[in-house]
N, C-alpha and C positions, 0 to 999 in steps of 0.2 A: 318422773325422774326416780322416785323411791323404788317403784316396781323394777327398775333395770338394775338396781343394786344386786340383785340375786344372781345376776349374769356373771359378775366378776368372779365369785368363787366357782361357779360352775365351769366356766371357761379354764380358769387357771388349775383347778383340779383335773379337769378333762386332759389338758396339756400335760400335766405331771404324770397322770396315769398313763397316756399314750408314751412318754418318754421312757417310763419303767418298763412297759411291755416291750418296747422297740428294742432295749438294751437287754432283755431277757432277766430283768429282776422282777421280784415279787413285790406285792403291795406292802407286806410287813417289813421288807428290805427298805422301801422307801417312804415308811412312816414318819421319819424325822422331817422330811421334806413336806409332808402333808401338814404337819404341825407348823412349820415355819410359813407355809404358804397361808394357812388359816390365820396365823398372828398378822402377816402382812395385810390381808384382806380386810380383817378387823380393823387396823389401824385406818386404812384408806377409806373404808366405808363409814367409820365414825368421824372422820375428817370431814367428809362430804356432808354427813348429817349435821355436824357442826356448823358448817358453812351456811347451810339451808336455813339452820335455825337463827345464826347471827344476822344473816342478811333478810330475814322474814320473807323468804321466798314462798311461792306458791308450792305446796306439797304434793300436788298432782302430777 
C-alpha cells in the first residue's frame, strides 16, 4: 500500500502538466497549481498514513 502512495502525485502532476500544455501555458504559469496539487497530495497521503498507523494495519 505504501509503495502506491507515490502514484498519487505522479498522476496528478502529470494531468496538470498535460492540461497546461494542451492550453498553451508554460510550466511557470502553472506553478501555483503545482503548489496546490502538492499540498492536497500531502494532506491525502498524510491522512492515509495516519489511518494505517491508527488501525495498526500491515505496512507492506
